[in-house]
N, CA and C of each residue as an Amber inpcrd file, in Angstrom:
protein
   648
  17.7980000  31.5460000  97.4340000  17.9000000  30.0300000  97.8580000
  18.9860000  29.7340000  96.8620000  19.9700000  29.5400000  97.5600000
  21.2810000  28.4730000  96.8410000  21.1890000  27.1280000  96.7500000
  22.2530000  26.7000000  95.4100000  21.7270000  25.7290000  94.9700000
  23.1370000  24.5890000  95.1310000  22.8760000  23.6360000  94.7990000
  23.9110000  22.2030000  95.4900000  24.7440000  22.1290000  94.1520000
  25.0630000  23.1700000  93.1970000  25.7570000  22.9310000  91.8760000
  24.7990000  22.5130000  90.7170000  23.8290000  22.1960000  90.7700000
  22.8400000  21.9220000  89.8950000  22.7140000  22.3250000  88.8670000
  23.0530000  21.8230000  87.3980000  23.0830000  22.6510000  86.4980000
  22.1350000  22.3710000  85.4040000  21.0940000  23.4630000  85.2510000
  20.1440000  23.1110000  84.2700000  20.7380000  23.0990000  82.8710000
  20.1830000  22.1730000  82.2960000  19.9150000  21.8270000  80.5440000
  18.6780000  21.6410000  79.7330000  18.9910000  21.5440000  78.5450000
  17.7610000  21.6920000  77.9880000  17.4080000  20.0320000  77.6290000
  16.3510000  19.8160000  77.7340000  16.2100000  18.4980000  77.3420000
  16.7040000  18.0610000  75.8690000  17.4760000  16.9920000  75.7370000
  17.3040000  16.3020000  74.0550000  16.4310000  16.0110000  73.5680000
  16.8110000  16.3520000  72.3160000  15.1390000  15.5040000  72.0880000
  15.5380000  14.3230000  70.9510000  14.7450000  13.1510000  72.0910000
  15.3430000  11.9380000  70.9420000  14.9180000  11.8050000  69.4900000
  15.7870000  10.9560000  68.7940000  15.8270000  11.5790000  66.9230000
  14.7520000  10.1630000  66.6820000  13.3420000  10.4930000  66.3430000
  12.7140000   9.8920000  65.9780000  13.3680000   8.2260000  65.5490000
  12.8540000   7.1450000  65.7140000  13.4460000   5.5420000  65.5210000
  12.6510000   5.5770000  63.8700000  13.2080000   5.5430000  62.9480000
  12.0660000   4.7490000  61.4960000  11.9280000   3.1270000  62.0830000
  10.6320000   3.4100000  60.9470000  10.2270000   1.7730000  60.9940000
  10.9710000   1.0630000  60.6950000  10.0440000   0.1910000  60.6060000
  11.2690000  -1.3360000  59.7790000  10.6990000  -0.8980000  58.1900000
   9.1190000  -0.8720000  58.1250000   8.9270000  -0.5980000  56.8320000
   9.6150000   0.8260000  55.8390000   9.8590000   2.2530000  56.6400000
  10.2390000   3.1160000  56.1740000  12.4620000   2.3210000  55.4610000
  12.6710000   1.5340000  56.7330000  13.7920000   1.0930000  56.1260000
  13.9650000   0.3850000  55.4390000  13.3700000  -0.1420000  54.9390000
  13.1810000  -1.2390000  53.9810000  12.5220000  -0.3190000  52.0020000
  11.7420000   1.0780000  52.4490000  11.1190000   1.0840000  51.3670000
  12.5920000   2.3270000  50.8970000  13.4560000   2.8100000  51.6430000
  14.8640000   3.4810000  52.0470000  15.5090000   2.6120000  51.0730000
  15.8440000   1.5350000  51.6340000  16.8790000   0.4400000  50.6560000
  16.5230000   0.6070000  48.9620000  14.9590000   0.1050000  49.1460000
  14.6020000  -0.4270000  47.6410000  14.7270000   0.9170000  46.6650000
  14.7740000   1.7570000  47.5430000  14.5450000   3.1440000  46.4270000
  16.0740000   3.8120000  46.6000000  17.2270000   3.2570000  47.3760000
  18.2780000   3.6000000  46.7430000  19.3110000   1.8670000  45.7420000
  18.4250000   0.9270000  45.9780000  19.1220000   0.2560000  45.1190000
  18.1940000   0.2720000  43.5740000  16.6800000   1.1550000  43.4450000
  16.8210000   1.4900000  42.2510000  17.2560000   2.3090000  41.2280000
  17.8920000   3.3730000  42.6680000  18.4220000   4.6030000  41.8770000
  19.8380000   4.0610000  41.1480000  19.9850000   2.9740000  42.1840000
  21.6190000   2.5280000  41.7970000  21.7200000   1.9260000  40.3340000
  20.2290000   1.2750000  39.8740000  20.7370000   0.5710000  38.5990000
  19.9020000   1.7920000  37.7560000  19.4610000   2.9550000  37.8700000
  18.8730000   3.7080000  36.5990000  20.2990000   4.7090000  36.8830000
  20.9540000   5.5060000  37.8520000  22.0870000   5.5640000  37.4900000
  23.4770000   4.5810000  36.9280000  23.5620000   3.6950000  36.9670000
  24.2950000   3.2020000  36.6750000  24.1460000   2.3600000  34.5890000
  23.1110000   1.7790000  34.3880000  22.5230000   1.7820000  33.1760000
  22.5320000   3.1380000  32.6080000  22.0740000   4.5500000  32.6770000
  22.1920000   5.9970000  32.4460000  23.7910000   5.9680000  32.0840000
  24.7330000   5.2240000  32.8740000  26.4970000   6.0780000  32.9710000
  27.1250000   5.1220000  32.1650000  26.9350000   3.7940000  32.0010000
  27.6860000   2.8470000  31.9770000  26.9590000   1.6710000  31.1190000
  25.4210000   1.9490000  30.5190000  24.9390000   0.9310000  30.0510000
  24.5120000  -0.5260000  30.3000000  23.4020000  -0.8360000  29.9740000
  23.1560000  -2.1860000  30.3260000  23.8290000  -3.0250000  30.4070000
  25.0920000  -3.2860000  29.5980000  25.6470000  -4.6970000  29.7080000
  26.7610000  -4.8880000  30.9250000  27.0490000  -3.8160000  31.3890000
  28.0820000  -3.8880000  32.1610000  27.3870000  -2.9770000  33.3900000
  26.2690000  -2.7850000  33.4500000  25.1700000  -2.8690000  34.7950000
  25.1540000  -4.0000000  35.1830000  26.3850000  -4.5410000  36.3990000
  26.0340000  -6.1270000  36.6740000  25.7750000  -5.9310000  38.2980000
  25.6760000  -7.1300000  38.7290000  24.6370000  -7.2060000  39.8970000
  26.0800000  -6.4560000  40.9610000  27.3470000  -7.2370000  40.8700000
  28.4580000  -6.3700000  41.8990000  28.3090000  -4.5360000  41.4760000
  27.7150000  -4.1930000  40.3570000  27.9530000  -2.8790000  40.0010000
  26.5920000  -2.2080000  41.1690000  25.6300000  -2.8680000  40.9330000
  24.4610000  -2.6450000  41.3600000  24.7030000  -1.8810000  43.1440000
  24.9850000  -3.4770000  43.3790000  25.3050000  -3.5450000  44.7190000
  25.9920000  -2.8560000  45.4820000  27.2880000  -2.4170000  44.8210000
  28.1330000  -1.3280000  44.6170000  27.6600000   0.2240000  45.1500000
  27.3220000   0.7030000  44.0040000  26.2530000   1.8680000  44.0730000
  25.4400000   1.6680000  44.9460000  24.7110000   0.9080000  45.4630000
  23.7010000   1.2120000  46.4270000  23.7180000   0.7820000  47.6020000
  25.4190000   0.2900000  47.8270000  26.1220000   0.5580000  49.0780000
  25.5860000  -0.7140000  49.9800000  25.0900000  -1.5450000  49.2800000
  24.6160000  -2.5230000  50.2230000  25.3520000  -4.1810000  49.6970000
  25.0560000  -5.2920000  50.2600000  25.3740000  -6.3410000  49.3550000
  24.3990000  -7.2170000  48.6830000  24.9300000  -8.2910000  47.4550000
  24.1590000  -8.7710000  46.3790000  22.7940000  -9.3200000  47.2540000
  23.3620000  -9.4820000  48.0180000  21.9230000 -10.6650000  48.6820000
  21.0830000  -9.6770000  49.4630000  20.9740000  -8.7890000  49.3510000
  20.3000000  -7.1540000  49.9110000  19.4470000  -7.1550000  49.2700000
  20.0100000  -6.6570000  47.9700000  19.1800000  -6.9720000  46.1380000
  18.3290000  -8.1570000  46.4080000  18.6080000  -9.1560000  46.0500000
  18.0230000 -10.3720000  46.1170000  16.6320000 -10.2140000  47.7450000
  16.7430000  -9.9630000  48.3100000  16.1070000 -10.0350000  49.6320000
  14.9930000  -9.2800000  49.2490000  15.0870000  -7.7180000  48.4630000
  14.2180000  -6.9730000  48.1570000  13.7280000  -7.1490000  47.1350000
  14.0830000  -7.9440000  45.7320000  13.4410000  -7.3940000  44.2500000
  13.7760000  -9.6020000  43.4990000  14.2750000 -10.4750000  44.6250000
  14.7630000 -11.9340000  44.4220000  15.2990000 -11.6520000  43.0380000
  16.3460000 -10.9710000  43.0050000  18.0170000 -10.8830000  41.6390000
  17.5170000  -9.9320000  40.4750000  18.6090000 -10.0490000  39.2790000
  18.1230000  -9.1580000  38.4040000  17.0020000  -9.0350000  37.5130000
  16.0510000  -9.9620000  37.5400000  15.0420000  -9.6240000  36.7010000
  13.9300000  -9.0430000  37.4170000  13.8260000  -9.1910000  38.9610000
  12.7730000  -8.6620000  39.5490000  13.5910000  -7.0090000  39.5830000
  14.6030000  -7.0970000  39.6820000  14.9730000  -5.3660000  40.1460000
  14.8770000  -4.6210000  38.5110000  14.7750000  -5.4710000  37.5360000
  14.8180000  -4.8860000  36.2500000  13.1840000  -4.4830000  36.0160000
  12.4580000  -5.3570000  36.3250000  10.7040000  -4.5020000  36.0320000
  10.7910000  -3.6410000  37.1140000  10.9930000  -4.3600000  38.1670000
  11.0620000  -2.6170000  39.6640000  11.2590000  -1.3360000  38.8500000
  12.5590000  -1.3160000  38.1320000  12.5580000  -0.1780000  37.6730000
  11.7560000   0.6490000  36.4170000  11.2990000  -0.7450000  35.4640000
  10.5700000  -0.1570000  34.8120000   9.0060000   0.0490000  35.3530000
   8.2460000  -0.3110000  36.3530000   7.0550000  -0.0590000  37.2750000
   7.6640000   1.2170000  37.4490000   8.8180000   1.4660000  38.2530000
   8.7890000   2.6290000  39.2500000   9.0280000   3.7360000  38.0260000
  10.0360000   3.5250000  36.5880000   9.7860000   4.6610000  36.0690000
   8.6260000   4.9540000  35.2070000   7.4820000   4.1300000  34.7880000
   6.3460000   4.7140000  34.1520000   5.7150000   5.6840000  35.5280000
   5.5760000   4.6310000  37.0270000   4.6860000   5.9170000  37.9700000
   5.2960000   7.0050000  37.6830000   6.8530000   7.1850000  38.1160000
   6.9620000   8.1690000  38.0750000   6.1380000   9.5430000  37.0550000
   6.4010000   8.6840000  35.6600000   6.0300000   9.4700000  34.2020000
   4.4450000   9.9330000  34.7690000   3.4840000   8.8610000  34.9160000
   2.2890000   8.9390000  35.5810000   2.2920000   9.6350000  36.6730000
   3.1290000   9.9780000  37.0720000   2.7050000  10.7340000  37.8960000
   2.7120000  12.3080000  37.9130000   3.6960000  12.8120000  36.0970000
   3.6180000  13.7120000  36.6210000   2.8730000  14.6090000  35.5880000
   1.4850000  13.5830000  35.0020000   0.2220000  13.8370000  34.3640000
  -0.7750000  13.6520000  34.8610000  -0.8880000  14.8610000  35.6300000
  -2.7420000  15.1230000  36.3370000  -3.4790000  14.4310000  35.3960000
  -5.0510000  14.0150000  36.4090000  -6.0200000  13.7660000  35.6750000
  -6.2780000  15.1240000  35.2960000  -6.9850000  14.9590000  33.9020000
  -7.2960000  16.3840000  33.4110000  -8.9710000  17.1480000  34.2040000
  -9.0110000  18.5510000  34.3020000  -9.9390000  18.9420000  35.0150000
 -11.1740000  19.1740000  34.4430000 -12.4040000  18.9170000  34.9200000
 -13.5950000  18.7660000  34.1660000 -13.5150000  20.0680000  32.9170000
 -14.1000000  19.7770000  32.0690000 -13.9210000  21.3790000  30.6150000
 -12.6290000  21.5940000  30.3390000 -11.1010000  20.9090000  30.9560000
  -9.9040000  21.4050000  30.3860000 -10.0050000  21.8050000  29.2230000
  -9.6940000  22.9800000  28.7740000  -9.3850000  22.5480000  26.9620000
  -8.0350000  21.5650000  26.2390000  -8.1790000  21.4310000  25.2810000
  -7.3940000  20.1180000  24.7640000  -6.3780000  21.1370000  24.7540000
  -6.1180000  22.1550000  24.2460000  -4.8010000  22.7710000  24.2320000
  -3.7790000  22.3140000  25.5800000  -4.7580000  23.0650000  26.7620000
  -3.8200000  22.7790000  27.7870000  -3.2160000  21.7100000  28.0820000
  -4.4490000  20.0800000  27.8560000  -3.7440000  19.3950000  27.9410000
  -2.4290000  18.7930000  27.4620000  -2.6470000  18.8020000  26.0890000
  -1.2880000  18.2820000  25.2440000  -0.3460000  18.8570000  25.6740000
  -0.2500000  20.6160000  26.2450000   0.6370000  21.4220000  26.5680000
   1.3650000  20.5620000  27.7600000   0.3900000  20.4010000  28.8960000
   0.5500000  20.0590000  29.9560000   1.2210000  18.2220000  29.5740000
   1.0370000  17.6080000  28.6360000   1.3750000  16.2440000  28.6950000
   2.6080000  16.0930000  27.4320000   2.9470000  17.0600000  26.6300000
   3.8250000  17.1870000  26.1190000   5.4490000  17.8610000  27.1540000
   4.9580000  18.7140000  27.9570000   5.4750000  19.0990000  29.1410000
   6.1250000  18.2740000  30.0260000   5.3580000  17.3420000  30.6480000
   5.2390000  16.3450000  31.3250000   6.3070000  15.3890000  30.9780000
   5.6770000  14.8720000  29.1400000   6.1710000  13.1910000  28.6780000
   8.1420000  14.1900000  28.1220000   8.3880000  15.5640000  28.2760000
   9.2650000  15.7100000  27.7710000  10.7360000  15.6740000  29.1840000
   9.8880000  15.9160000  30.3790000  10.1830000  16.0470000  31.5910000
  11.3180000  14.4360000  32.1540000  10.3100000  13.4810000  31.5820000
  10.5370000  11.8770000  31.9790000  12.1060000  11.5480000  30.6450000
  10.9540000  12.0120000  29.2860000  12.0290000  11.6090000  28.5420000
  13.3810000  12.0710000  28.1500000  13.5450000  13.0820000  28.9480000
  15.2230000  14.0620000  29.0050000  15.8460000  13.6580000  30.1350000
  15.4340000  12.2520000  31.1220000  15.7620000  11.9380000  31.9430000
  16.9290000  10.7490000  31.7370000  17.3860000  10.2440000  32.8120000
  17.7040000   9.3000000  33.4260000  17.0410000   7.9900000  33.5990000
  15.8560000   8.1800000  33.9280000  14.5840000   7.2410000  33.9000000
  14.3360000   6.8480000  32.7330000  13.8930000   7.3390000  31.6020000
  13.7000000   7.1380000  30.4420000  15.1960000   6.3460000  29.5750000
  16.4760000   6.7830000  29.9330000  17.1900000   6.0480000  29.1210000
  17.6900000   4.8750000  29.6540000  17.2250000   4.4540000  30.9050000
  17.8510000   3.0900000  31.5270000  16.3300000   2.4970000  30.9250000
  15.0330000   3.1820000  31.4450000  13.8130000   1.9380000  30.5290000
  14.0960000   2.1820000  29.3860000  14.3400000   2.3730000  28.3450000
  14.8900000   2.3990000  27.0310000  15.7080000   1.2510000  26.9400000
  17.0970000   1.1760000  27.7340000  18.0980000   0.0780000  27.5790000
  17.6650000  -1.3250000  27.8330000  16.8180000  -1.4820000  28.9120000
  16.1260000  -2.4420000  29.6150000  15.1470000  -2.9300000  28.5560000
  14.2240000  -2.4230000  28.4910000  13.4280000  -2.8200000  26.6300000
  13.9610000  -3.3800000  25.8520000  15.1550000  -2.2500000  25.5990000
  15.9920000  -2.9380000  24.0450000  16.3990000  -4.1280000  24.2070000
  17.4540000  -4.3050000  26.2230000  17.7210000  -5.3300000  25.7030000
  17.3400000  -6.3130000  26.4980000  16.5160000  -6.5100000  27.3340000
  16.1050000  -7.2850000  28.4330000  15.1560000  -8.2250000  27.5510000
  15.4300000  -9.3380000  27.7740000  14.8260000 -10.2530000  26.3960000
  14.6530000 -11.7820000  27.4620000  13.7460000 -11.9500000  28.6130000
  13.4060000 -13.1260000  29.2640000  13.7650000 -14.4700000  28.7100000
  13.8850000 -15.8050000  29.1420000  13.4330000 -16.9730000  27.8650000
  12.5530000 -17.2510000  27.8020000  12.0350000 -17.6940000  26.5700000
  10.8060000 -18.1010000  26.2380000  10.2590000 -19.2630000  26.8110000
  10.8200000 -19.3750000  27.5240000   9.9850000 -20.9970000  28.2920000
   9.5140000 -20.5170000  29.0690000   9.9470000 -19.3120000  29.9450000
   9.8490000 -18.3660000  31.3580000   8.4460000 -17.7130000  30.9160000
   8.5430000 -17.1750000  29.3530000   7.3660000 -16.1810000  29.2900000
   6.0120000 -15.9110000  29.6010000   5.5400000 -16.0110000  30.1110000
   3.7130000 -15.8880000  30.6620000   3.1330000 -14.8060000  29.8110000
   2.4320000 -14.5530000  29.3850000   1.4280000 -13.0210000  28.8460000
   2.6220000 -12.3800000  28.1490000   2.2250000 -11.4490000  27.6840000
   2.6660000 -10.3000000  27.1360000   3.5630000 -10.0130000  27.5280000
   4.7670000  -9.4530000  26.6770000   6.0620000  -8.8920000  26.5300000
   5.9940000  -7.4210000  27.2380000   7.2320000  -7.7020000  28.2570000
   6.8010000  -6.0170000  28.9900000   6.7760000  -5.1250000  27.7650000
   7.5770000  -5.2580000  26.6080000   7.1330000  -3.8720000  25.4980000
   6.0070000  -3.4370000  25.3940000   4.9750000  -4.7380000  25.3020000
   3.5620000  -4.5400000  24.7710000   3.2280000  -4.3850000  25.9140000
   3.2540000  -4.3270000  27.2080000   2.6280000  -4.1060000  28.5910000
   3.2410000  -2.3120000  28.7350000   4.0030000  -2.0720000  28.4520000
   4.4170000  -0.9420000  28.1140000   3.5610000  -0.0740000  27.2550000
   3.3730000  -0.4800000  25.8210000   2.6350000   0.2090000  24.7640000
   0.7000000   0.3890000  25.8530000   0.7000000  -0.5660000  26.3510000
  -0.2500000  -0.4690000  26.7680000  -1.0500000   0.0650000  27.9770000
   0.5390000   0.3240000  28.5310000   0.0590000   1.4020000  29.5560000
   0.2170000   2.9690000  28.6910000   0.7710000   2.8670000  28.0050000
   0.8570000   4.1520000  27.1940000  -0.2840000   4.7610000  26.4040000
  -1.0790000   4.0350000  25.8620000  -2.7120000   3.7060000  25.1960000
  -3.5100000   3.6660000  26.3240000  -3.5560000   3.5600000  27.6200000
  -3.9610000   3.5520000  28.7290000  -4.8420000   5.0660000  29.0530000
  -2.8810000   5.4830000  29.6190000  -2.7860000   7.0650000  30.0650000
  -3.0790000   8.0200000  28.6660000  -2.6190000   8.0800000  27.8250000
  -3.1470000   8.3970000  26.6860000  -5.2410000   8.8470000  26.1600000
  -5.3120000   7.2520000  26.1950000  -6.6560000   7.7830000  26.2990000
  -7.7570000   8.2910000  27.7160000  -6.8680000   8.4500000  28.5780000
  -7.1890000   9.2670000  29.5050000  -7.2400000  10.8520000  29.5430000
  -6.2290000  11.4150000  28.8570000  -5.7870000  12.6680000  28.5950000
  -7.0060000  13.1060000  27.5730000  -6.8220000  12.5020000  26.3630000
  -7.6490000  12.7180000  25.3520000  -8.3190000  11.5060000  24.7240000
  -9.8380000  11.4070000  25.5140000 -10.7060000  10.7480000  25.6720000
 -11.7660000  11.2740000  23.9970000 -11.4510000  12.5180000  23.8080000
 -12.8640000  12.5160000  22.5560000 -12.1140000  12.3410000  21.1400000
 -11.0300000  12.1210000  21.1920000 -10.4310000  11.9800000  20.0550000
 -10.8540000  10.4310000  19.6880000 -11.2370000   9.9150000  18.2430000
 -11.1430000   8.5180000  18.1080000 -10.0570000   7.1810000  18.2760000
 -10.7720000   5.8910000  18.6990000  -9.0960000   5.4890000  18.8500000
  -8.3590000   5.3190000  17.5600000  -8.9330000   4.9590000  16.8130000
  -7.8320000   4.7790000  15.3070000  -6.8960000   5.7970000  16.0750000
  -7.4280000   6.7390000  15.6240000  -6.5490000   8.3560000  15.6180000
  -5.8180000   8.7310000  16.9510000  -6.3220000   8.2680000  18.1080000
  -6.0040000   8.1240000  18.9910000  -4.1860000   7.8210000  19.1110000
  -4.4770000   6.0630000  18.6540000  -3.3870000   5.4220000  18.9300000
  -2.3130000   5.9710000  17.8670000  -2.4560000   6.3790000  16.6270000
  -1.9860000   6.5970000  15.5290000  -0.9120000   8.1760000  16.0510000
  -1.7170000   9.0870000  16.8050000  -1.0660000   9.8720000  16.8190000
   0.2170000   9.3790000  18.3290000  -0.6590000   9.0540000  19.4900000
   0.1180000   8.4960000  20.2410000   1.3630000   8.0460000  20.2470000
   1.3930000   6.8460000  18.7940000   2.7590000   6.4170000  18.9120000
   3.8790000   7.4800000  17.6470000   3.1760000   8.5170000  17.1440000
   3.5750000   9.3560000  16.5900000   4.3950000  10.2290000  17.7210000
   3.7510000  10.6310000  19.0030000   4.3060000  11.1320000  19.4520000
   5.4930000  10.5180000  20.4430000   5.5230000   9.0710000  20.3010000
   6.1670000   8.4770000  20.9560000   7.3450000   8.6420000  20.8040000
   7.3630000   8.6900000  19.0730000   8.7100000   8.3200000  18.2110000
   9.5610000   9.8170000  18.5260000   8.7820000  10.8570000  18.1040000
   9.3450000  12.2930000  18.0690000   9.8600000  12.3130000  19.6140000
   9.4740000  11.4510000  20.7340000  10.2360000  11.9610000  22.0030000
  11.2640000  11.5460000  22.1330000  11.2100000   9.8630000  21.7200000
  12.3320000   9.4040000  21.7510000  13.3800000   9.9210000  20.5390000
  13.2360000   9.9080000  19.3570000  14.1820000  10.2050000  18.6390000
  14.9640000  11.7140000  19.4680000  14.2030000  12.5500000  20.3160000
  14.8340000  13.7730000  20.5490000  15.5480000  13.4210000  21.7940000
  15.0490000  12.2010000  22.3210000  16.2370000  11.7560000  23.6150000
  17.8010000  11.6800000  22.9520000  17.1210000  10.5650000  21.9210000
  18.4270000   9.9800000  21.3450000  19.5630000  11.2870000  21.0730000
  18.8320000  12.3710000  20.3650000  19.5140000  13.3120000  19.6330000
  20.5170000  14.1120000  21.2100000  19.6690000  14.6190000  21.9870000
  20.1010000  15.1270000  23.0700000  21.1820000  14.2360000  23.9200000
  20.8900000  12.5950000  24.1900000  21.7700000  11.4190000  24.3680000
  23.4300000  12.2030000  23.4790000  23.0710000  12.0600000  22.4910000
  24.2750000  12.0700000  21.2320000  24.5650000  13.4790000  21.3130000
  23.7390000  14.6970000  21.6340000  24.8570000  15.5160000  22.0610000
  25.0450000  16.0140000  23.4170000  25.1890000  15.3120000  24.2770000
  26.0150000  15.2150000  25.5570000  25.4070000  16.6500000  26.4270000
  26.0880000  16.8020000  26.9180000  26.0220000  17.8490000  27.8590000
  25.8700000  19.1870000  27.5350000  26.2580000  19.9700000  26.2140000
  26.3670000  20.8470000  24.9240000  24.9570000  20.8810000  24.7520000
  23.9250000  20.1680000  24.5560000  22.7550000  19.9970000  23.8190000
  22.1030000  20.8290000  24.5860000  21.1110000  21.6740000  23.6440000
  19.8650000  22.8160000  24.2310000  18.9790000  21.6520000  23.8800000
  18.1720000  22.2620000  24.9960000  16.4580000  21.8880000  25.5940000
  15.6040000  22.0690000  23.8380000  15.3020000  21.3180000  22.9430000
  14.4510000  20.8120000  21.7700000  13.1610000  22.0480000  21.8510000
  13.3500000  23.5330000  22.4310000  12.0710000  23.5790000  22.4070000
  11.0600000  24.3280000  21.2140000  12.1970000  24.4100000  20.3760000
  11.3130000  24.5130000  18.7290000  10.3160000  23.2420000  18.6620000
  10.9990000  22.0680000  18.8020000  10.4800000  20.9100000  18.3100000
   9.2890000  20.1980000  19.0990000   9.7640000  20.5800000  20.7080000
   8.6870000  20.3300000  21.5850000   7.4000000  21.3880000  21.3820000
   7.2190000  22.5760000  20.5020000   6.2310000  23.2860000  20.1660000
   5.4510000  23.2000000  19.2590000   6.4340000  22.1860000  17.9910000
   5.6880000  21.4150000  16.7470000   4.9790000  20.4800000  17.7350000
   5.9020000  19.7140000  18.1360000   4.7310000  18.3820000  18.3990000
   3.3400000  19.0570000  19.2240000   3.1580000  19.5170000  20.0190000
   2.1040000  20.2320000  20.7490000   1.2880000  20.9590000  19.4290000
   1.6190000  21.7970000  19.0600000   1.1480000  22.3840000  17.9250000
  -0.3810000  21.3440000  16.8980000   1.0010000  20.5170000  16.8450000
   0.6460000  18.9080000  15.8450000  -0.3960000  18.0610000  16.4390000
   0.1260000  17.5700000  17.7390000  -1.0980000  16.8700000  17.9550000
  -2.2950000  18.1420000  19.1470000  -2.8040000  19.1100000  19.3560000
  -3.4340000  19.6960000  19.2340000  -4.4250000  19.8640000  17.9370000
  -3.8890000  20.4110000  16.8190000  -4.4850000  20.1310000  16.0120000
  -4.6100000  18.8390000  15.1830000  -4.4570000  18.1080000  14.9170000
  -4.7560000  16.3000000  15.2300000  -5.8910000  15.6600000  15.8630000
  -5.7360000  15.8200000  17.0330000  -6.9360000  15.3490000  18.2060000
  -7.7530000  16.0140000  18.1430000  -7.9000000  17.4110000  17.8170000
  -8.9970000  17.7700000  17.7160000  -9.7810000  18.0430000  16.2550000
  -9.1710000  17.2270000  15.2510000  -9.7450000  16.9540000  13.7080000
  -9.8750000  15.8400000  13.9780000 -10.9700000  15.6080000  12.0080000
 -11.5630000  14.4000000  11.7470000 -10.5240000  13.3890000  11.6330000
 -11.0100000  12.3670000  11.7880000 -10.4170000  10.9990000  11.6420000
  -9.7620000  10.8600000  10.0540000  -8.5430000  10.4330000  10.1450000
  -8.0380000  10.0250000   8.8450000  -8.8590000   8.7220000   7.7010000
  -9.3070000  10.2600000   6.7850000 -10.1700000   8.8020000   5.9790000
 -11.2930000   9.5980000   5.8980000 -11.8500000  10.1910000   7.2340000
 -13.5730000  10.6390000   7.5640000 -13.6160000  11.6020000   5.8960000
 -15.3320000  11.4030000   5.9510000 -15.2700000  12.6920000   4.4540000
 -15.9780000  13.7430000   5.4510000 -15.3810000  14.9110000   4.5050000
 -15.9660000  16.1160000   5.0580000 -17.5730000  16.4330000   5.2130000
């Protein structure tokens, strides 16, 4: 049967429209990434409102709409950075050996400390000092340490609290020192495999040993 010149065509699939919540989440993520990138590349002082907006490809009004201003976005970067680190460290499984937990912690910690997110977090904590008259409750620095305490305690509950806190601070000092060394060395820096191995061995030995000052 002859046709009247009709042409067959495959139906065009309609592009799914993103919801308002999805568009909002995408914009927030782009702004947060712009802050992290800017601080890591040009430092805290040069990460201005205009620089953040330029890198994110939005107006400063859009930034204010999502975060309420620079204070809000800096706090959001800290929260996002710690959430990313926390997500890297899974909760220990039942009966997981201490050595495996320590190795997993050190690997995840270095993935975080060697990243732009850590460098940005460190600069924010170092330079961001809100007006004392507006400060309510513990400082951001104290809050971050408390988050570390909670995370370290969930990973290594068998260690007595005083010793666990001591080793947690030791791990923070080693990791932040290695991150600083890497930043100074630039792109030519080799991964600190030996230092991280030593940190793993030290934490495994000390977390499984007696508390300081305890009698045999």
